[in-house]
N, C-alpha and C positions, 0 to 999 in steps of 0.2 A: 427829227427827220432821219430816216434810215439811209445807210450808205448807198444802196442800189438806186435810191431815188435821185441822187445828185451826182454820183460818179458814173460817167459814161465810158471812160477809157483810162487805163493805167499804162504808162509808158516807162520802161526801164532803160536807161542809158548807161551802157557799160562798155568796157573793153572785152574783146572776145577771150582773152587769157586771164581775166580777173576772177579769182576764186570767190571774193565777196559778191561780185555781180552774179555769179552762178548760184550762190546761196540765196540771194535776193530773188532771183528768177524762180527758184523752187518755192519760196514763200508766196510769191505772187501767183504762181500756178495753183497753189492750194486755195488762195482767195478766189481765183477764177473758177475753180471747181465748185465753190460754195455759191458764188454769184456769177453764173455763166452769161448773164446779160451784159456784164461789164467786159468790154474788149481789152485784151492784153497784148501789148506790143513790146518786143525787145529790140532796141536800136544799138548796134555796135558802132561806137563813136569813130573808130578808125576806118570804118567802111562807109558809113552813111553820114558824111560830114555836113551835107546840106541841111538835113533835118536837125542835126545836133546844133548847128549854128542858128537856125531859125528859133530854136527854144533857148539859145544862149547858155548851153550846158558848159559848165566849167569844172565840175567835180565828178569823180568816178567812185562809185556808181551814184546815179541820180534817179529818183523815182518821181514822176509827175502824175498827179491825179487830176484828170480833166473832166469838166462838165460839158453840157451842151453848148456853152458859150465859148469854149476854147477851141 
């Protein structure tokens, strides 16, 4: 099964000042360029605490690969 058939969205949870998070964002942007049908969202944990808590994010940075069931 190919990635675009099961991954619908990629979420990056990071701090706005995190250099590793920025690097991960660059890599995920390249993936999005190859698979434009996969949604990409960056969540800054210090700003959007509600969604961070919903997904129970504890480490920085964190990448979630979500399917249609998520």
